[in-house]
N, C-alpha and C positions, 0 to 999 in steps of 0.2 A: 381182871379179871381183861383178856384182851380182849377189845370189843372186835367182835367179825365184818366180815366182807361188808362192805354197805350195800342192801338191796332195796330195790323198793316194788310194793306191790300195788300195780295199776289196772291191769285187768289180768282175766285170769289165765293168762297161754304162760306169765309172767313165770309162773314156777313148772315144778316140771308133773310128773305122777307120781315119783319119789315121795318129793316137798312134800304132796296134800296126803299119801297115806301117814308121812310121820306128823300132819299137822294133826288129821282125824282119831291120832292118837293120842297125841299130849290133851285134844278137846276133852278124849271121851276123861282121863285122867285128872284135868280140869275142872271140871263137870262133877266129876266123885267125890273131887275131895272140896269141892265148893256144897253139893249136896251134906256131909257128913261136918260139915262144919270145920274142917281143918283151914286151919290156918298155911297160907303159903302165897308168899310175898318174896317172891323173885326180882322184882323194877324197883325196891325201895333206891329211893334218892333218881329218880330216873322220871322227866316230864314229859308228857304229851298234852301239844298243841293241837288242837279241836275248829279248822275255821270252815265256820260253816256261809257260802252264798247262797244254799238252797235251805230251806227250815228242814227241822226233821225232829220225830219223837221216838222212834225206837233206835238212829244212829247216834244220836248224842248220848240221852243214858245206859244204850250196849256199850260206847269206849267208853264212857266216863264210868261207870260202875266199873266195870272189869279192870282201868288203871285199878281206880283207888284198892279195889279190894286184889288186886299184886303189888298193892304196896306202897303204889308209882302218885305221881301229882297230875293237875290236867289242867291250861292255859283256854280257856273260852272265847273262840273270837266269833262274831261274825262281820257281814260287810256292813255294820255302824261303827262298828271298833276297831277296825284296819284297815288299810291303806291296798290291798291287794288288788292289783289292776287298778289304782285310780288313780289318787296321787304318784302312786309310786310303782314304779315297773313292777311284773312279778318274780322279775329275775335279782332284784338288790330286795323286795318285801322277803325273798328264801335267806338268800346269800344272811340276811341278819336273825330271821327267826330260824336255822339252824343251826345259828352259832349260843341261843340259849336254851332250844328244848332235845330232847334224845330221839324226841321220833314227831313226824308230822301225819295229822290224819285230814284230806281236803275234803270238801262233797261239793261240787260246786256244778258247773254250767259244761263247757265245753270243755272236752277231754284233752284237748292244745293246754288249756292250762295247768291241769295238774302234770301234766310234761313237761311243760316248761320250767315249772317250781318246782318240780326233781331233779331235772338238768342241774341246777346250780344248790341245792339242799344238800348239808353235808351230813346229814340223818336222814335212816327211812321217811318214806314216804309212801302213806294208805292212799287207798282211791275207795271211800266213804259213800261215793256215788257220783258218774256224770250223765252224760245224756244219753252216750255211747254205752258203759258199763255200769253193772253194778257186785264188782267179784264178792265182797265181805257176804253180800246177800246165800249168794250162790255157793257160796264155802259155807254157811249156816244151812243151807236146801239139803245142800248132799249130806253131812253130818247129817242131821236128821231122820234123810230116809236110811242111811247106814245103822241109826241108835235100832230105827224098829225092825228094819229089815237085814243088816249086816253087821248085828254084834252077839259073839258070846256069852256063854251065863258067868265067866267070866272080863267082860267088856273089852276084850279082845276087836279091835275091828277089821273086819274081811273085805278088805280093797274089790275083789274080784267081784262080789256082792252087787257092782252096776254092771257090771258089764256085760253084756247084751241087751240091758235095760230096756225099757222105753217109756218116755216122759214127753206126756202131749203139752202144747202151749197151747194155750188158746189164745188170743185177744192181738194188742198191739207187737208189731215188730220192731219194742223198745231196747233198753238198754240191759233190760231182764235176757230177751231172745238171746242178744247177742251173745250174753256171758252164758246162757244155759249150751250155746252150742260151742263156744271154746270148751267147755267142758265136758261134753258130750265126744267132742275130739279128741282133747287126750286123754281121757278115763275109759272110752271103748261101749258110751250106749248112743238113742239115737232119739232124735228129738222129732217131734211126731208135730209138726205146725201148724197151726191152722189161722190167718186174719181176714181181715176182710179187705175186697179191693183197695189198694190208692197204701194201704197200711202195711207192706210185707215188710218181711228184714232185708236188709240194705249186704250184699254177699262181701263188699269190700267194706264194709263198718265191721260187718260179725268177724271179719280177717280166718276166718279155716280153709284149710286147702283138699280135705276130704269132705267131699260132701253125699259121700255116704255116712255120715254122721247125720244127714235131715232129710225129712221126708216132708213134703208141705200136701197140702188138704187141703180142698174150695167150701168142705164141709164142716164143721166142729166136731160135731158129732165123730164121723168116721175116724177121727184122729186122736179120740180118743180110745178107738175099738182096741183092747188088747192091752193099756197103755198100763204102766205098773206107777204111776201117778201122772197125777192131772195140775197143773199147775195154769195159775192165772195173773193178770194184776191190772188197774185200774185202767180205769179207758183214756181218761187224760190223766199224765205225768206233770210232773210241774214243769212248768214252762209253754206250757199249750192251753194250755187258758182259753184261748181266744176259740179255741176249735172245740171247742167242748160243744156245744147243739149240736155238730156237722158230727162230732165222733157218735154221741149218742143215739143217733140214726142210723149212723154204717155200722157201726158194734151191737145192734140191737138181738142179732142170732149167735152172736157171740157170749153169750151168760151161761157157768157150768152151771147145768140144769143135774138132774139127780139122771135124767136118762141118760146126760153124759158120762155119768160114775157107775153107769150101770153097765156099761159098754164097754168099760174096761174092767181092765184083771177085777176079781170079787177080793184078793186084798190089795187094791191099790189105795194108794194113801192121794189127800188132795193137800193141797198147799196155794198161802198165797202170800208176798210180800209185806201187804197192809201195809197202808190202811186199806179197809174194805168197804166197800158200795154195798150193800145184799139190798136182790132186786137188779143190780145193775150187772157189771161183769162174772156176780157169783149168786145162787138161790141161798139164801138163810138155809133152809135145811142142808146142804155141802157145805156151806162151813162150819156150822155146827152142827153137823152130823156126828158120824162114831169114824167117818174115816178121815177126818179133818185133823190135821195135824198142828196147826197154823198155831196155834198157841206153844208146843215145843220150840217150831221153827222159830219164832220172836227169842223165846228166851236162847236159843241156842247162839244168836248172832253173838251173846257175850261171851259165852265160851270160846266161840269157834276164835273170835278177833282176841280173847287172851294169848289161847296159842298162839295165835300169828306175831302177837307184841313180842313176845317171852322170845320166839325164834327170831327175829328181824335184829330184838338188840340183844341176844345171849347168844346164840346159835342152836345147834342140835343138844339137848340136857342128857349126857349118859350115854 
């Protein structure tokens, strides 16, 4: 089989709306096969390198389990057992590692690191999280929404179910917020963002050109009003631990509460990329309540990433 043209997945806007439509259809099919215990291993004899400079639970388990389920194998590297950017230039690490594996996932700090690696890689590179973006998480979040609100009885995905919807982002203007904005611009929905003063989204990093896809709110309750989906993240992301106490004080009003969910649409969903701190960024009654789909969302990381890896390595199927 001829290898498809080399493509990387470094931020959400790297793909087109049509690409996402295809990936969500493949995700639905791959997940059905998984639930029905149907063996599906199109990535036999393919190897995925997982490179972690930031700790991970869901990213490691979802990629590792997903690659094994697809018939491939995994090499796991951390900063303790790789030379990435320390004794060896990132460019040289990319040249070497990409000659030995078929696919690379990197979870690191600066986006520039993964971009430098990809520029010198012979194989596809996937962003497992950087300070600036988290595309695989938003991929899972969007599929989870479509699974709940945009899928027919036969399992067909309706991408139009995203158009005109409102996503309320409550909390830090971080990598998740940046990626939600890219998704909104590309797929035709709006993000209501409410952050404390000093923690706003940086438009230059978000990298969107259409300001109509975002509305900002000083009051998090107002951001949630009429929303189809309410979502948040921890107040202190990895790498910002020194700011923890200052952030706890600044974000005190930005805890997603039952009142905020009541202001959203009656059928609104709640999501959180996890890990969660009940009583900080979200009330226990919300994350453990009937509108929460966080556990489906977490599982779907694995299924969307399987579809992504299949597409990057094999191209479109059928």
